[in-house]
N, C-alpha and C positions, 0 to 999 in steps of 0.2 A: 308421136307414139309415147315417148317418156311422159309427157304431160297427161296423156290419157291413162297410162298405168298408174301414175301417182294419184290422180283424182279418183280412180276406181278403188285403189287401195285404201284411201282415206275417205271413201263414200262421198267424194266430190267436195270435201271441205278444203277450200282454197287457203284458208288461214293456215292450215297445217303445211300446205304446199310451200307457202311463203317462209315458214319456219325452217323448212328443209333446205331451201335455196339460199343459204347464207354464206356459202363458201365462194371465194374469189377463184373460180376454176378457170382452166385454160379455155374451156368451152364458152364460158361467159365472156371472157376477154375477146374471143374471136367474133362474138355475135353482137357486141354493143356498138353504138355509133363511133366511128372514127372519121375525122374531117379536118379541114383546115380552117381555123378560127379567124376572127376578124384581125387578129395580130399576126396572121400568116404563119401561125404555128400548127404543126400537126398535133391534134388533140385526141386523146382517148377518153370517152365519156362513160364513166362507171357510176354515175349518180344514182341514188334511190334504189339500190339492189339489196338492201338489208345485209351488206357485207360485214362480218364481225371481225375479221382480221386481214391484214395485208399479206398476200402470198401469190406465188405463181407469176409475178410480173416479168420474170425472165423470158416468158413466152413472147413478150413484145419485141425482143431483140433490140432494144434501145432505139426504137423507131419514132419516139414521140417527144415533143418539146413541152407538152402540157398534159397532165393527167388529172382528171376531175373525179375525186372520190367523195364528193359532198352527199349529204343526206343519207348516210349509212349508219352503221353501229359500231364503228371502229374505236377501240379504247387505247391502243397504243401505236405510236408512229415507229414502226420497226419492220424488219424483214424485207428490205429492198435489195434487190441485186444491184450490181454496178450499173447505173444509168447515167452515163456521161453527157447525154444530149439533153436530159430533162432540165428545163428552166423554170417551169411553174407547176406548183402542186397545190391543188384546192381541196380542203378537207373540212369546210364549214358544216355545221349541223351534224356532228358525230358525237362520240362520247370520250374523246381523247383526254387522257389525264397524265400520259407518260410519253416521253421521247426517248428513243434508244440512243445510248451514247455512240459517238463516232458516226453519226448520220451523214456528216459532210464527206466521209471517205467513200460512201457508195453513191451520193448525190453531189459530186463535186461542183457541178455547174449550175445548181439551184439558186435562182435569184429571187423568186417570189413565193412565199408561203402564206397561205390564208388559212387560219385556224379559228375562224370566228364561231361563236356559240358552241364551245366545247366545255370540258370540265377541269381545266387547269385552275388550281387553287393557290399553290405556293410558288414564290419566286424561284425556288431551287429546282422546281420541275422544268423550268425553262433553261437551265444551265446547258444542256446538250446543244442548244441552238449555236453556241459559240464554235461548235466544230464545223459549221457550214461556211466555208471561206468567203463566198462571193454573195452572201445573202443581202439583197438590196431593199426588198419590200417585204414587211411582215404585218400581219393583222391578227390581233387576239381579241377583237371587240366581242363583248357579251360572254367573256370568261370571267369567273369570279376573281382571277388573279389581278385583273386590271384595277381592282379597287384596293390592292395592297399598297401600303405606303411605300413610296419611292419606286413604284413598278416601271414608270417610263424610263427613268434614269438607269435603272438596273438593266433593263433590256438593251438600252443603247450601249451601255458599257460592255455587255457581253458580245454584242454584234458590232465590230468596229467599222464595217463598211455599209451599215444600214443607212439608207437615205429617206425611207418613209416607214413610220410605225403607226398602225391604226388609222391609215389614210392621212396622216398628218406629217409634213416634211420634218425631218430631223435637223434642227438648226445647230450651227457652230457652237452657239452658247450652251445648248443642251449637251452637246458632245463633251465640251470642256467640264461642265458641271458633273456630268456622269462619271468622267474619269477622276475628278476630284473626290467624289463620294465613294465610288466603288473600285477605282483603278481601271486601267485599260486592259483589254483582253491580251495584248502583247506583253504587258507587265506581269500578268498572271502567269502566262506561259513561260516567259523567260525573264526573270527578274534582272535588273541591271546590276552589274558587279559593284560592290561597295569598295570604296578606297579609304585609306586611313593614314594620316600623317601623325607621328608620335608628338604629343604635346599640343596638338591642335584641338580647340574646342569649338564645336558647332553649335550655334545658338539659333540660327535662323532656319525656318522651314524652306524646302525647295521652292524656287520661283514658280508662281502660277498654281501651287497646290495649297489646299487648306491645311491649317495646323491640325494636330491631333485634337486639340480642344474644340476647335471649330467643327471638325467632323463629329465628334461626340455630341455637340450641341445640336447639329443637324439631325442626327438619329434620334436624340431625345424628342425634339419637336415633332418629327414624323410619326414616332411611336405614340406620342400623346395626342396626335390629331384624332378627332372623333367624327369627322366627316370628310367627304370627298372634296367639299368646298375649301376646308382648311388646308388639305394636302395641296391643292391647286394654287392656293394663295402663297404657300411656302415655296413651291416650285418657281412661281413668278418673281418672288423676292430673290431667290437664289440666282435666277437667270439675269436679274437686274445688276448682279455683281455685289450684292449686299448680303453675304452669308451671316448667319447669327453668330454671336460671339459666346 
């Protein structure tokens, strides 16, 4: 009946109908497919509905392990209710460019986040990912930000439990180098207390960390890189344990 009224009002122009149905309504949530996926997760399939913003997910009553919001028009990852059961969130092929602060407080159990082919451009736009405590798998393939100098190390430093980034395993050497370059998430949240003994002179850098001069040299070389190949070559050099002086 609703379909008939809308098509009559707009002279049967279905393009206008699609423009109207851009809200993530309770009715939409109730009528889209809900099933057990191959991973034996309860999944809510909201793909391809031209949804412009996330809303009304409280109607799900935290009944799903996986929510698929791919192929929509969402620009900001926000407005989630507390979903303690949610483990996987799929959002490829949207218009995402912002992530709400404190996302991990409402999605505390999230382990897999797929954000392929969105509009993230700057490394700082990814900072809120550090609030997701148990994030294990993250993909940002085909976002402009992946071409930013130091992207992979930056994300690894922000997400201390990450095991896979862009479908590539995070190696121990990468983790160490990321912490040397950008510090660990734990260090940023709670800096270690400094001690001082009168008359004592400290001349050596902490064991396992790059000196300030080495860090500056790394940043200078990354910023001077003019191609993705140069950045990759620098990363390989760093992982081999030979930081520039």
